[in-house]
N, CA, C and O atoms as CSV, one atom per row, in Angstrom:
chain,resi,resn,atom,element,x,y,z
A,1,MET,N,N,0.834,-1.193,0.001
A,1,MET,CA,C,-0.018,0.017,-0.008
A,1,MET,C,C,0.867,1.214,0.002
A,1,MET,O,O,1.877,1.233,0.707
A,2,LYS,N,N,0.520,2.220,-0.761
A,2,LYS,CA,C,1.207,3.488,-0.835
A,2,LYS,C,C,0.179,4.535,-0.348
A,2,LYS,O,O,-1.028,4.365,-0.524
A,3,ALA,N,N,0.688,5.617,0.268
A,3,ALA,CA,C,-0.193,6.660,0.757
A,3,ALA,C,C,0.467,7.988,0.442
A,3,ALA,O,O,1.683,8.074,0.276
A,4,LEU,N,N,-0.353,9.013,0.365
A,4,LEU,CA,C,0.116,10.361,0.087
A,4,LEU,C,C,-0.639,11.309,0.985
A,4,LEU,O,O,-1.858,11.213,1.126
A,5,LEU,N,N,0.099,12.237,1.600
A,5,LEU,CA,C,-0.503,13.235,2.475
A,5,LEU,C,C,-0.298,14.573,1.806
A,5,LEU,O,O,0.833,14.975,1.533
A,6,LEU,N,N,-1.402,15.270,1.539
A,6,LEU,CA,C,-1.386,16.566,0.897
A,6,LEU,C,C,-1.840,17.629,1.898
A,6,LEU,O,O,-2.826,17.441,2.611
A,7,LYS,N,N,-1.110,18.751,1.943
A,7,LYS,CA,C,-1.531,19.848,2.834
A,7,LYS,C,C,-1.605,21.072,1.931
A,7,LYS,O,O,-0.627,21.443,1.282
A,8,GLY,N,N,-2.798,21.704,1.901
A,8,GLY,CA,C,-2.980,22.854,1.058
A,8,GLY,C,C,-3.477,24.056,1.819
A,8,GLY,O,O,-3.968,23.938,2.942
A,9,LYS,N,N,-3.351,25.191,1.213
A,9,LYS,CA,C,-3.833,26.437,1.838
A,9,LYS,C,C,-5.290,26.699,1.425
A,9,LYS,O,O,-6.008,27.412,2.125
A,10,SER,N,N,-5.712,26.148,0.337
A,10,SER,CA,C,-7.056,26.401,-0.188
A,10,SER,C,C,-7.896,25.171,-0.090
A,10,SER,O,O,-7.550,24.134,-0.657
A,11,SER,N,N,-9.030,25.262,0.641
A,11,SER,CA,C,-9.891,24.111,0.788
A,11,SER,C,C,-10.563,23.780,-0.578
A,11,SER,O,O,-10.877,22.618,-0.833
A,12,SER,N,N,-10.777,24.765,-1.430
A,12,SER,CA,C,-11.350,24.450,-2.736
A,12,SER,C,C,-10.388,23.647,-3.605
A,12,SER,O,O,-10.813,22.764,-4.349
A,13,ASP,N,N,-9.128,23.941,-3.517
A,13,ASP,CA,C,-8.118,23.161,-4.263
A,13,ASP,C,C,-8.058,21.721,-3.745
A,13,ASP,O,O,-7.947,20.783,-4.535
A,14,LEU,N,N,-8.129,21.545,-2.428
A,14,LEU,CA,C,-8.093,20.209,-1.871
A,14,LEU,C,C,-9.379,19.446,-2.239
A,14,LEU,O,O,-9.334,18.239,-2.479
A,15,LYS,N,N,-10.500,20.134,-2.283
A,15,LYS,CA,C,-11.765,19.448,-2.706
A,15,LYS,C,C,-11.636,18.999,-4.152
A,15,LYS,O,O,-12.070,17.903,-4.505
A,16,LEU,N,N,-11.052,19.825,-4.975
A,16,LEU,CA,C,-10.833,19.455,-6.401
A,16,LEU,C,C,-9.952,18.177,-6.488
A,16,LEU,O,O,-10.261,17.242,-7.226
A,17,LEU,N,N,-8.882,18.174,-5.731
A,17,LEU,CA,C,-7.979,16.991,-5.714
A,17,LEU,C,C,-8.696,15.758,-5.227
A,17,LEU,O,O,-8.478,14.661,-5.740
A,18,MET,N,N,-9.574,15.937,-4.212
A,18,MET,CA,C,-10.307,14.800,-3.687
A,18,MET,C,C,-11.297,14.269,-4.733
A,18,MET,O,O,-11.489,13.057,-4.834
A,19,LYS,N,N,-11.924,15.153,-5.508
A,19,LYS,CA,C,-12.840,14.743,-6.578
A,19,LYS,C,C,-12.094,13.994,-7.653
A,19,LYS,O,O,-12.563,12.974,-8.159
A,20,LEU,N,N,-10.935,14.505,-7.997
A,20,LEU,CA,C,-10.113,13.853,-9.030
A,20,LEU,C,C,-9.661,12.478,-8.561
A,20,LEU,O,O,-9.717,11.513,-9.324
A,21,ALA,N,N,-9.220,12.380,-7.330
A,21,ALA,CA,C,-8.790,11.071,-6.759
A,21,ALA,C,C,-9.958,10.076,-6.809
A,21,ALA,O,O,-9.775,8.923,-7.198
A,22,ALA,N,N,-11.151,10.521,-6.417
A,22,ALA,CA,C,-12.316,9.628,-6.449
A,22,ALA,C,C,-12.614,9.175,-7.863
A,22,ALA,O,O,-12.949,8.013,-8.090
A,23,LYS,N,N,-12.494,10.084,-8.812
A,23,LYS,CA,C,-12.764,9.757,-10.195
A,23,LYS,C,C,-11.746,8.704,-10.713
A,23,LYS,O,O,-12.093,7.850,-11.530
A,24,LEU,N,N,-10.521,8.779,-10.237
A,24,LEU,CA,C,-9.442,7.880,-10.615
A,24,LEU,C,C,-9.497,6.553,-9.820
A,24,LEU,O,O,-8.683,5.659,-10.051
A,25,GLY,N,N,-10.443,6.434,-8.901
A,25,GLY,CA,C,-10.590,5.230,-8.110
A,25,GLY,C,C,-9.630,5.147,-6.967
A,25,GLY,O,O,-9.325,4.053,-6.494
A,26,ILE,N,N,-9.143,6.277,-6.509
A,26,ILE,CA,C,-8.210,6.351,-5.389
A,26,ILE,C,C,-9.048,6.695,-4.128
A,26,ILE,O,O,-9.832,7.643,-4.113
A,27,GLU,N,N,-8.841,5.893,-3.100
A,27,GLU,CA,C,-9.555,6.102,-1.838
A,27,GLU,C,C,-9.055,7.373,-1.158
A,27,GLU,O,O,-7.848,7.600,-1.070
A,28,VAL,N,N,-9.963,8.185,-0.687
A,28,VAL,CA,C,-9.627,9.444,-0.038
A,28,VAL,C,C,-10.091,9.416,1.404
A,28,VAL,O,O,-11.247,9.095,1.679
A,29,SER,N,N,-9.202,9.749,2.326
A,29,SER,CA,C,-9.550,9.806,3.758
A,29,SER,C,C,-9.012,11.098,4.333
A,29,SER,O,O,-7.829,11.191,4.658
A,30,PRO,N,N,-9.884,12.111,4.462
A,30,PRO,CA,C,-9.449,13.350,5.068
A,30,PRO,C,C,-8.969,13.149,6.519
A,30,PRO,O,O,-9.520,12.316,7.239
A,31,LEU,N,N,-7.949,13.904,6.947
A,31,LEU,CA,C,-7.433,13.807,8.291
A,31,LEU,C,C,-7.966,14.931,9.173
A,31,LEU,O,O,-8.063,16.080,8.743
A,32,SER,N,N,-8.310,14.584,10.410
A,32,SER,CA,C,-8.686,15.610,11.344
A,32,SER,C,C,-7.376,16.308,11.819
A,32,SER,O,O,-6.279,15.808,11.571
A,33,LEU,N,N,-7.508,17.420,12.474
A,33,LEU,CA,C,-6.363,18.129,12.988
A,33,LEU,C,C,-5.646,17.257,14.020
A,33,LEU,O,O,-4.417,17.251,14.091
A,34,GLU,N,N,-6.408,16.539,14.799
A,34,GLU,CA,C,-5.783,15.619,15.837
A,34,GLU,C,C,-5.000,14.547,15.155
A,34,GLU,O,O,-3.898,14.242,15.611
A,35,MET,N,N,-5.476,13.959,14.112
A,35,MET,CA,C,-4.766,12.889,13.393
A,35,MET,C,C,-3.511,13.461,12.770
A,35,MET,O,O,-2.460,12.821,12.806
A,36,TYR,N,N,-3.596,14.643,12.203
A,36,TYR,CA,C,-2.424,15.300,11.591
A,36,TYR,C,C,-1.316,15.565,12.632
A,36,TYR,O,O,-0.133,15.338,12.381
A,37,GLU,N,N,-1.747,16.054,13.808
A,37,GLU,CA,C,-0.796,16.285,14.902
A,37,GLU,C,C,-0.132,14.990,15.364
A,37,GLU,O,O,1.065,14.979,15.651
A,38,ASP,N,N,-0.906,13.887,15.438
A,38,ASP,CA,C,-0.358,12.625,15.814
A,38,ASP,C,C,0.684,12.117,14.835
A,38,ASP,O,O,1.701,11.549,15.233
A,39,LEU,N,N,0.427,12.324,13.562
A,39,LEU,CA,C,1.414,11.947,12.523
A,39,LEU,C,C,2.689,12.786,12.647
A,39,LEU,O,O,3.800,12.267,12.536
A,40,ALA,N,N,2.514,14.079,12.878
A,40,ALA,CA,C,3.689,14.943,13.036
A,40,ALA,C,C,4.504,14.543,14.262
A,40,ALA,O,O,5.734,14.558,14.205
A,41,LEU,N,N,3.870,14.195,15.336
A,41,LEU,CA,C,4.573,13.731,16.551
A,41,LEU,C,C,5.287,12.404,16.296
A,41,LEU,O,O,6.433,12.223,16.707
A,42,ALA,N,N,4.610,11.482,15.619
A,42,ALA,CA,C,5.233,10.221,15.330
A,42,ALA,C,C,6.469,10.419,14.451
A,42,ALA,O,O,7.501,9.787,14.674
A,43,LYS,N,N,6.361,11.296,13.456
A,43,LYS,CA,C,7.495,11.585,12.598
A,43,LYS,C,C,8.659,12.195,13.392
A,43,LYS,O,O,9.816,11.832,13.177
A,44,ALA,N,N,8.358,13.097,14.286
A,44,ALA,CA,C,9.408,13.730,15.115
A,44,ALA,C,C,10.059,12.698,15.984
A,44,ALA,O,O,11.279,12.723,16.145
A,45,ILE,N,N,9.301,11.789,16.553
A,45,ILE,CA,C,9.843,10.730,17.392
A,45,ILE,C,C,10.734,9.810,16.568
A,45,ILE,O,O,11.835,9.461,16.994
A,46,GLU,N,N,10.260,9.418,15.391
A,46,GLU,CA,C,11.032,8.529,14.525
A,46,GLU,C,C,12.365,9.174,14.109
A,46,GLU,O,O,13.401,8.509,14.084
A,47,GLU,N,N,12.326,10.452,13.788
A,47,GLU,CA,C,13.565,11.141,13.378
A,47,GLU,C,C,14.505,11.255,14.591
A,47,GLU,O,O,15.727,11.205,14.452
A,48,GLY,N,N,13.912,11.406,15.770
A,48,GLY,CA,C,14.753,11.445,16.984
A,48,GLY,C,C,15.520,10.187,17.264
A,48,GLY,O,O,16.608,10.224,17.840
A,49,ARG,N,N,14.944,9.048,16.849
A,49,ARG,CA,C,15.625,7.764,17.040
A,49,ARG,C,C,16.862,7.630,16.172
A,49,ARG,O,O,17.762,6.849,16.480
A,50,LYS,N,N,16.910,8.376,15.106
A,50,LYS,CA,C,18.018,8.304,14.168
A,50,LYS,C,C,19.219,9.213,14.595
A,50,LYS,O,O,20.336,9.053,14.102
A,51,ASN,N,N,18.956,10.133,15.492
A,51,ASN,CA,C,19.941,11.104,15.912
A,51,ASN,C,C,20.290,10.910,17.384
A,51,ASN,O,O,19.513,10.334,18.145
A,52,ASP,N,N,21.472,11.398,17.780
A,52,ASP,CA,C,21.833,11.278,19.152
A,52,ASP,C,C,21.089,12.271,20.024
A,52,ASP,O,O,20.830,12.012,21.200
A,53,PHE,N,N,20.744,13.421,19.434
A,53,PHE,CA,C,20.083,14.478,20.205
A,53,PHE,C,C,18.993,15.125,19.366
A,53,PHE,O,O,19.177,15.386,18.177
A,54,VAL,N,N,17.862,15.377,19.998
A,54,VAL,CA,C,16.771,16.038,19.306
A,54,VAL,C,C,16.538,17.393,19.998
A,54,VAL,O,O,16.308,17.450,21.206
A,55,ASP,N,N,16.599,18.445,19.239
A,55,ASP,CA,C,16.357,19.772,19.791
A,55,ASP,C,C,14.870,19.963,20.137
A,55,ASP,O,O,14.001,19.772,19.286
A,56,VAL,N,N,14.599,20.327,21.342
A,56,VAL,CA,C,13.189,20.486,21.793
A,56,VAL,C,C,12.450,21.515,20.983
A,56,VAL,O,O,11.285,21.312,20.641
A,57,ASP,N,N,13.108,22.634,20.662
A,57,ASP,CA,C,12.461,23.664,19.856
A,57,ASP,C,C,12.071,23.136,18.457
A,57,ASP,O,O,11.012,23.474,17.929
A,58,GLU,N,N,12.930,22.320,17.887
A,58,GLU,CA,C,12.656,21.724,16.552
A,58,GLU,C,C,11.431,20.807,16.608
A,58,GLU,O,O,10.608,20.828,15.693
A,59,VAL,N,N,11.300,20.015,17.653
A,59,VAL,CA,C,10.157,19.123,17.817
A,59,VAL,C,C,8.903,19.952,17.957
A,59,VAL,O,O,7.907,19.672,17.289
A,60,LEU,N,N,8.919,20.973,18.813
A,60,LEU,CA,C,7.754,21.791,19.003
A,60,LEU,C,C,7.367,22.540,17.720
A,60,LEU,O,O,6.180,22.697,17.434
A,61,LYS,N,N,8.354,23.000,16.951
A,61,LYS,CA,C,8.081,23.693,15.688
A,61,LYS,C,C,7.361,22.750,14.714
A,61,LYS,O,O,6.413,23.158,14.044
A,62,ARG,N,N,7.802,21.518,14.637
A,62,ARG,CA,C,7.198,20.554,13.736
A,62,ARG,C,C,5.785,20.159,14.111
A,62,ARG,O,O,4.978,19.789,13.258
A,63,LEU,N,N,5.497,20.243,15.410
A,63,LEU,CA,C,4.199,19.949,15.890
A,63,LEU,C,C,3.140,20.987,15.516
A,63,LEU,O,O,1.947,20.684,15.505
A,64,LYS,N,N,3.568,22.189,15.216
A,64,LYS,CA,C,2.642,23.271,14.867
A,64,LYS,C,C,2.151,23.183,13.499
A,64,LYS,O,O,1.365,24.028,13.070
């Protein structure tokens, strides 16, 4: 399975992309803000495992 996460500034553009995906037979699952924050936190944690030190400010910045 492959997945793609898109983040846009315009809800109308995202709606257009969702319609196109549906027309192409691609399943679309919008994310809530909470789900998006969970993914960002998981990514920050995963990146922290690869490094000896994780800057607290960098983690907090990525969570926003």
